C-alpha positions as CSV (number, residue, x, y, z in Angstrom):
1,M,1.1,-12.2,9.7
2,N,4.0,-9.7,9.0
3,K,4.1,-5.9,8.6
4,T,4.1,-5.9,4.9
5,W,1.4,-8.5,4.5
6,L,-0.5,-6.1,7.3
7,N,-0.3,-3.0,4.7
8,V,-1.5,-5.4,2.1
9,V,-4.8,-6.1,3.7
10,I,-5.0,-2.0,5.0
11,A,-4.5,-1.1,1.6
12,S,-7.4,-3.9,0.8
13,L,-9.7,-2.2,3.7
14,F,-9.7,1.4,2.4
15,E,-9.9,0.3,-1.4
16,V,-13.8,-0.9,0.3
17,G,-13.7,2.6,1.6
18,W,-12.9,4.6,-1.4
19,V,-15.3,2.4,-3.9
20,I,-18.0,2.8,-1.6
21,G,-17.1,6.6,-1.9
22,L,-17.1,6.7,-5.5
23,K,-20.6,5.4,-5.8
24,H,-22.2,7.0,-2.7
25,A,-20.3,10.0,-1.9
26,S,-22.9,13.0,-2.3
27,T,-20.9,15.7,0.0
28,A,-18.3,17.7,0.5
29,L,-16.9,15.7,3.7
30,E,-17.6,12.4,2.0
31,W,-15.6,13.0,-0.9
32,A,-12.7,14.4,0.8
33,G,-12.9,11.0,3.0
34,T,-13.0,9.2,-0.3
35,L,-9.5,10.8,-1.5
36,V,-8.0,9.9,1.9
37,A,-9.4,6.4,1.2
38,I,-7.7,6.2,-2.2
39,V,-4.2,8.1,-1.0
40,V,-4.0,5.9,2.1
41,S,-4.9,2.3,0.0
42,F,-2.3,3.3,-2.8
43,Y,0.0,4.4,-0.4
44,T,0.1,1.1,1.9
45,M,-0.1,-1.0,-1.5
46,I,3.0,0.5,-2.8
47,M,4.7,0.3,0.5
48,A,4.2,-3.5,0.5
49,S,5.3,-4.1,-3.0
50,R,8.7,-2.8,-1.8
51,K,9.4,-6.1,-0.2
52,L,6.7,-8.5,-1.8
53,P,6.3,-9.5,-5.5
54,V,4.1,-6.5,-7.2
55,G,1.9,-9.3,-8.9
56,T,1.5,-10.9,-5.7
57,V,0.3,-7.7,-3.7
58,Y,-1.4,-6.0,-6.7
59,A,-3.6,-9.5,-7.1
60,V,-4.0,-10.2,-3.2
61,F,-5.0,-5.9,-2.7
62,V,-7.9,-6.4,-5.4
63,G,-9.3,-9.5,-4.4
64,L,-9.2,-8.5,-0.6
65,G,-11.1,-5.3,-2.2
66,T,-13.5,-7.0,-4.2
67,V,-14.5,-9.6,-1.4
68,G,-14.6,-6.8,0.8
69,T,-16.7,-4.7,-1.7
70,V,-19.2,-7.5,-2.5
71,I,-20.0,-8.1,1.5
72,S,-20.1,-5.0,2.2
73,D,-23.0,-4.2,-0.8
74,I,-24.9,-7.3,0.6
75,V,-24.6,-5.7,4.4
76,W,-25.1,-2.1,3.9
77,F,-27.0,-1.8,0.5
78,D,-29.1,-4.7,0.0
79,A,-27.4,-6.5,-3.0
80,P,-29.0,-9.6,-3.5
81,V,-27.5,-12.6,-1.6
82,Q,-26.9,-15.0,-4.3
83,F,-25.2,-18.5,-3.8
84,A,-23.0,-18.3,-7.0
85,K,-21.8,-14.9,-5.9
86,I,-20.9,-16.3,-2.4
87,A,-18.9,-19.3,-3.8
88,L,-17.3,-17.4,-6.0
89,I,-15.8,-14.8,-3.2
90,G,-14.8,-18.0,-1.3
91,L,-13.2,-19.2,-4.7
92,L,-11.3,-15.8,-4.8
93,L,-10.5,-15.9,-0.9
94,L,-8.7,-19.2,-1.6
95,G,-7.0,-17.7,-4.4
96,V,-5.7,-15.1,-2.5
97,I,-4.8,-17.1,0.4
98,G,-2.7,-19.3,-1.5
99,L,-1.1,-16.7,-3.3
100,K,0.0,-15.2,0.4
101,I,1.5,-18.8,1.4
102,V,3.4,-19.2,-2.0
103,S,5.1,-16.1,-1.6
104,N,8.1,-15.0,0.4
105,E,9.8,-11.9,1.6
106,P,12.9,-11.5,-0.1
107,S,15.8,-12.6,2.0
108,K,18.0,-9.6,2.7
109,Q,21.4,-9.9,1.9
110,V,24.3,-8.7,4.3
111,N,26.5,-6.8,3.4
112,K,30.0,-8.1,4.0
113,S,32.2,-4.8,3.8
């Protein structure tokens, strides 16, 4: 995995953090952490979109963030585990992986001056 795709994954992880923070933050420190997660998430997503197609970056960002949020809900907040939910998360991950496979970074043009 190259640095650009790593930025997308990092952005998605921080997205999970700020989504959880928006729902569960109750102290100033938790709200500050939520704000930091928002900034880091969008900054790294913007950096990735400079080298990869914006639509692909956004789809992968949202897909991984959704998967992470659902799994976090199940693991830490006792959300019910449903077979259909897990199957659909698997399908979503297949789509995200497929987008990564078919998306190539644009080749850099050599300046011949």
